N, C-alpha and C positions, 0 to 999 in steps of 0.2 A: 436469675432465671428469666430467661426471652418470652415471653409471654406471646405469640404469634392468633391475630382472630381473624385474619383474611387470605384468601384461596392466592391470592397474585402474591403476599409476604410470604406464605407458607412454602408454595412453590421454588422462589426467590432463595428461602433459607436450605430448603432440600438440595439444590443443586448446589449452592455453598460447600455443604459439609460434604458433599458427595466428589465432590473435585479437589478435598482438603489433604486425601491421603497420597504417597507417596514415597516411595524408597526415602530419599535426603528428609521430606517429610518427618516420619515415621522417626529416621535418626536423631532430629533436632527435638519430635518431641519429647526421646526418650531422655536425653538430656535433660530438658527442661523438668521432666518428671525427675527425674533421678536428683534434681537438684530440689524441688520441693519437698521430699519426702526426707533428704537428708536435712533441711531447714527442721521437717517436724521431728525427726529425730531427738533435732539438737535442744529446738525450740516447747515442743510440747504443742498446749494448745495455744499458745503467740504464733505462732504463725498457722496452725490452719484458721484461726482468727483472720490473719491478716492474707489469706488467699481466699477465705471466702468473702471477703472485702471485695477484694482485686475479682476473681472470678462472678460473684453472686449478686454483689455489687451491695450487701449490707452487711452489718456487726453482729454476729450473733451473741446475744447477751439478755438472758444469760448462754455459756456455749450448752447446757445439755436442760430440757425442756421437764421440771415439775413433773410429778407425776400427779400434782391437783390439777394442771394443766392438761395433762394429757388426757386425765377425767372429762373434762368439760367439753373438749374437742370431743368427742366420743359421745358423749350426750349428744353434740348438735348435728352431729351426721344423720343420712336417710339412712330407716333401718334395711331397706335393699343392701346399701353401702354396707353395712355392720354385716348385713350374713354374708354378703361375698370376701368382704374380708376376713372374715372368719372359718370359712372354708378354706379361702389360699392360704390361710395359716396352718390349716390343720392338715394341709394335704403336702406342703412345704419342709414343714416339722416330719411328717412321715417318712417324706423320701431319704434327708437327710439323717436323718436318727438310722437309716437303712446301710447310711454310707459309714455308721462308724465302726471300724474293725474291733474285734473284741480282743480283750487281754487275756492273757495265758501265763500260766507256769508249768513248767517240767523240770521234775526232780528227778534226779541222776541217781543210778543206782551206788555212786561214791559218796553221798552228800552233797553232790552238787546241782545248782538249782541254776536257771535260766529263766527270765521272762520276757513280755513283753507288757508291758501298760501303758494303755492309753487316758489320757484326762485332759481336760479341756483347759485352755489357759484364759488368765484374766483379762486380758486384753488382747484386741485385734486390730488393724487396720486396713483397709480394701482399697482398691485403686480399680476402677469400672473403665476400660478405654472407653474412648466415644466412638473410634473409627466412622463407620457409614449411619452405623445406630443413632435413634431419636428413643429416648427411655422418659417414660412417664416418673413421674415425681410426686408420691404423697409428703403431705405436709398437715 
């Protein structure tokens, strides 16, 4: 993660990221992302660790933050930030719960049955392309 603390550097960084996208650049990015995803598929956490080191400059150890560490971090943050995060969590959860399609079963008159069932997956990965946007990262 790159931390920018002055206006001059911020302007330079915004100029850099606003000019980095082009058709050729996007094709190259897609190739790189496909390679990364393939490595993660094959090597799992080892590949995630490798790319975290490469892109973020640190080795995630442990790979998953323990519940105790999360509780300690939560206890240390400001009450206003806690309330803001709780409100955001509730709003986001409520919105996405509305997106879940309903499962249903139809029983036919000849003993046949058809259904659509929606079940959560155990694990999922997500790639968020940066493009020209800058994203807030919360640790």
